[in-house]
C-alpha positions, 0 to 999 in steps of 0.5 A: 475430733481428737487426736490419732496420732501427732499429725492428725485429728480424727472423729472420736468414732474412728476405729482406733479411738474406740479401741482405745477407749475398750483398752482403757475400760480393760485396765479398769477392770483389771484394776477392780479383779485385782481388788477383788482378789486381793480382798479374797486373800488370792494374791498370785491372781493379783500378782497374774492381773497385774501382769495382764494390766502391765501388758494392756498398758504396753499394747496401748502404748505400742498402738498410739506410737504405732510401734510394734508390740511385742508377743506376750510372755504371762505367767512365765509362757510365751504366746504358743505356750498360753494358747496350750495351755487354755486348751490343756486339762491340768497342763496335759495338752494332749487332752481338750480341757474340761471345764464347768460352764460359768455359774455363779456358784463359781464364786466371785473370782471365777465370776470376775475372771470370765467377764474380763475374758468376754471384755477381751474378747469383745475388743478382739473383735474391734481390734480386728474390724479397726486395726486390720493391718496390726496382726500384732495387736490382734494376736495379743488379743486373742492370746490375753483371752486364752490368758484370761480362760487359763486363769478361769479354769485354774480358779476353778480347782 
């Protein structure tokens, strides 16, 4: 058993506890991606990943404390702009993003960003199952996935 909140013990297999574990793992993976970006001299990506990490930490706090989560504001973009930019080509939101499928030939940073995007998608699916009343967190997970897709596509240019 473990604490869901200060008044309730639940099984460690409880959906919210599983979700917290996934977020904890995502935070660790973002830190690893920052180490990689820093080692490649990609300080801009390191900083942007720091924004992702900070938001994941806010998301975890909101879930644990059962408080509202503000919509994401990442890389100078609000939630809707993140969504639009993840579907655009070099800022042209009227044209779908044309990107080659992920490949090892794109290098270690692109591969790491794509892995993070995929893991955030998995976490989003878990959030839908475990936190169906938390639309704020489910939207945040969706926009985090979009933000990672945006970074991945940008890394290919």
